[in-house]
N, C-alpha and C positions, 0 to 999 in steps of 0.2 A: 454240409460244414457246420453252419451255426443250428442249435436248436431252433422250432419253429418258433417259441416265445420271444426269440431274442429279437429284439428291435433296435437297428439303428439309431442311435440320436441323430435330430436333421443341424446341423451346423447354426448355428445364432448367428445373425448378421452384427456386425461390429457397431456396436454404440459408440466408439471415437468417432466414425463414418460422419452420424449424425450430428455428435456437438463440434466438428469442424465444421459440416456447413453452416451451423448457427453462426458460429464467431464470425464467419465471412460476410453473414447476413447484416451484424451488427453495424450500425453507423460510427463511425469516429467522433467523438466528442466536439462539440463548436470551442473556441477559444472562450466563447462567455462562460460556455456551463465548466470549462478548466478553471477557469478564474473565480468560479462562483465554489467552486469544489475546494481551491486553494483557501480563501476567504473563509469557510465552514473549518477547513480544520485547523487555520491559525485561530479562530474565535473560540477552541475548546482549550487551545494551550494557555500556559502562564507567561505573560508577556511582561515586560519590563522598560521602562522608555530609556533607562540609561545603562549602559555598558557594565559600569564598575558596580551597579546595585545587583545587576546579574550574572556575573563574576563569584560575587562575593557568597553569594546564596549557592549558588553552583558549584562550591568548592567545597562547600558542605555534605553536598551529595557526591562528590567527585563526578559532575559532569561537565562539559563544556557549554560554551553559547554561540549563537548565530544571529546575525542580523538579518530578521525577515523582511523578504522582499515585496509582500503582501500590504504589511501593517507598519512598517517601518520601524516594530519595537525589537528587543531580544528576546529569544527564546532561548529556554536549554536543550542542549542534544540531545541524545535516546543513549549515547554512550559516551565514555570517559575520553577526555580529549588525548588525542596524540601527545606522545613526550617530546617530540621533535621541533 
């Protein structure tokens, strides 16, 4: 049926299966690790002590502001505020 030189390709194992098994092996981060990650992210952002200062400058860029639960300061949002 097939010429002698024709060799059927061997099916490859699913790479996804391996990656899913690795995901199940990963441990859930502890609360301390989560808090440390939040602190680290917060430290990289522009921080304002007063809401009015943050809003004034954010308006120039068309952004909103939010109160940070980690540092207690005010940060810019990444998106424009909702008009509602």
